[in-house]
N, C-alpha and C positions, 0 to 999 in steps of 0.2 A: 848444423845438421839436425840437432834435436828439435829445433823450432820448426823446420821444414817438415819433419816426420809427424809432429803433433798436428800441424795444419792439414796434412794429407789425411791423417786418421780422422780428424773432425769432419772433413769433406766426405769421407767414406761413410761415416755414420749418418750424415744427412741424406745421402743418396739411398741408403737402405730403408729409411722411414717412408711409408706411402705418403703421397702428397695430400690425399683426402681421407685421413684416418677418422673413423667414427668412434664415439665413446659408448654407443649402445646399438642394439639391433633387435628387431622384433619379427618373429614368425607368427602367422595368424591363421586360424581356422574359423571361418564365419559360421554361425549357427542360425537357422531359421526354422519356423514352424508355422503350420496352418491349423487353426481350430475351426472345425465345421460348425455351422449354426445348429443349435439343438434346443429343444424344449422337453420338459418331462415333469412327472409327478414323483417325488421321492423325498428322501430324508432331508431335513433342514441342514444347513451348514454345521449345526451343532451335533448332527448325527441322530437326533431323536426322530422317531418315525411318527409319533403322535403326542398330543398333549392331553393328559388325563382329564383336564378341565373342559375339554372340547370334544364333541362327539363327531366322528367321521362316518358313522354307520348310516345306511339308508333308512328312510322313514316309512313306516307302515301306518296308514291312517284308517281309523274305523269310521266309515262314512255314514253309518246309520245307528241310531239308538233304538230303543224298544218300539218306537212309533215309526221307524224307518226314515226318520229325518236326521239332519246333521246340523249341529250347532256351531261348527267352526272349531279350528284348533290351531294353536301357535306353537312353534318350536324355536328355541333359542340355543345359542352356543353350538352352532353347527359349523363344520369346517370342510373346505375343499381338500384339506391336506396341504402339502407344500408344493405349489406349482412354480416352476422356474423356467427361464429362458436365458441363454448365455449371450444374447444380443437383443436388438430391438425386435418387437413382436406386435402382431395384431392380436388384440384381446377382445373376446366377445363374452358378455354375460347374457345368459338366456334363462327364461323361466317358461315352463309349459304347464298349462292347466291339467288337473287330474281329469282324464277322460276315459270313457269306455266305448267299445264298439257295440255293446249291447244298447238297445234302444226300446222305446215304447211309442205307440201311437198316441197315448194320452200324455202329451207334453205339458198339459196344464197341471198335472199332478206329479209327474216324474221328470227327472233330469239325468243325463249321463255326463255332466261336466260340473266340476267344482273349480272355481278360480283360485289362483295362488298369487300372493303378494309377498315380495321379498324386499327387505331393507338390508343393505350390505355395504360395509366399508370397502369391499372389493370394487366398488364404483370408481375409486381413484384410478384404477387401471384403464378405464374407458373414458376418462375425463369428466365423469359425472360427480366427482367428489365423494366424501364420506357420507354414509347414510343415504346412498342412492336408492331410489325405489323403482322396482320393476313389478308391474302388475299385469295379469292377464285379463282383468276386469275390462270389459268393453272391447277387447281384441277379438275380432271375428275368427281369426286363425287359432286362437287359444294360446298363442306364443307372443312373448315380448322380449326383444333383444336390444342391447346397447353394445356398440363396437367402438374401439379407439385404438390408437397405436402408442406403445410405450417408447420412451426416448432411448432406451438401452436395456442392458441386462437387468434382470430382477428375479426375486423369489418372493412369494407371498408370505412365507413364514407359516408357522404351525396354526396360527389362529386367523384363518383366511376371512372370517366374517367380522370379528371384532365384538366388543362388549355389548353394544346395544342392538346388534343385528338379529333379524328374525325371519322365519319362513312361516307364513300364515296361509292355511287352507281355509278359504272363505265359505261360510254357509250360503246356501242358495237364497237369494233375496226374496223369492216367492215362497220359501219354505217347502219347496217340492221335495219329494222323497227320492232317494237314489235308486236308479234302476239296478237290479242285480247284475253282477258281472265283475270282471277284473278292470281296475282303473290304473292308469299310468300317467305320471307327470315327472317333471324334473326341475332342478336348478343346476345350471351348468356354467363352468368357467373354462373357456377354450383359449389357448394361446398358440399362435402359429408364428414361427420365426420368419422374419422378412429380410 
């Protein structure tokens, strides 16, 4: 009788154990996020807003000496600041000659345009390589631009121009005097998310 009772007890234990018992289980909450495309000008990843060795200020050029003529001037160690995009972007480098709306009928003696030549490492962003040259010389519009697409996210860093880069305001080749008035030109780095 003891043997029969032990056998019945063993069968009862087997019946109370689930047939497909698991040794682990997982509950799950999936996370997802979307990051919008964006470009901006701001602090480098290090947090620094500027580099003391590089000047981000606008340039004021004195276009006339005591004789009313301009000998040309070159500026180095200039920076666009830190331009960044969090994805691929179309990038355009542009330079615009210094021009004035003032004019003179005597165009043989006076000019209201001074060309600008830029040499910049930022040319790598438009596929033109380091030390790319943009020049308004010979450009009827007074503007020269280069455009290219980046392969992905980028930031230019604090020293957007690089060690050998320069902005040169060119003397008039005919040595004409500058017409009195306000002159405006630019060097521009534009990034647009794509």
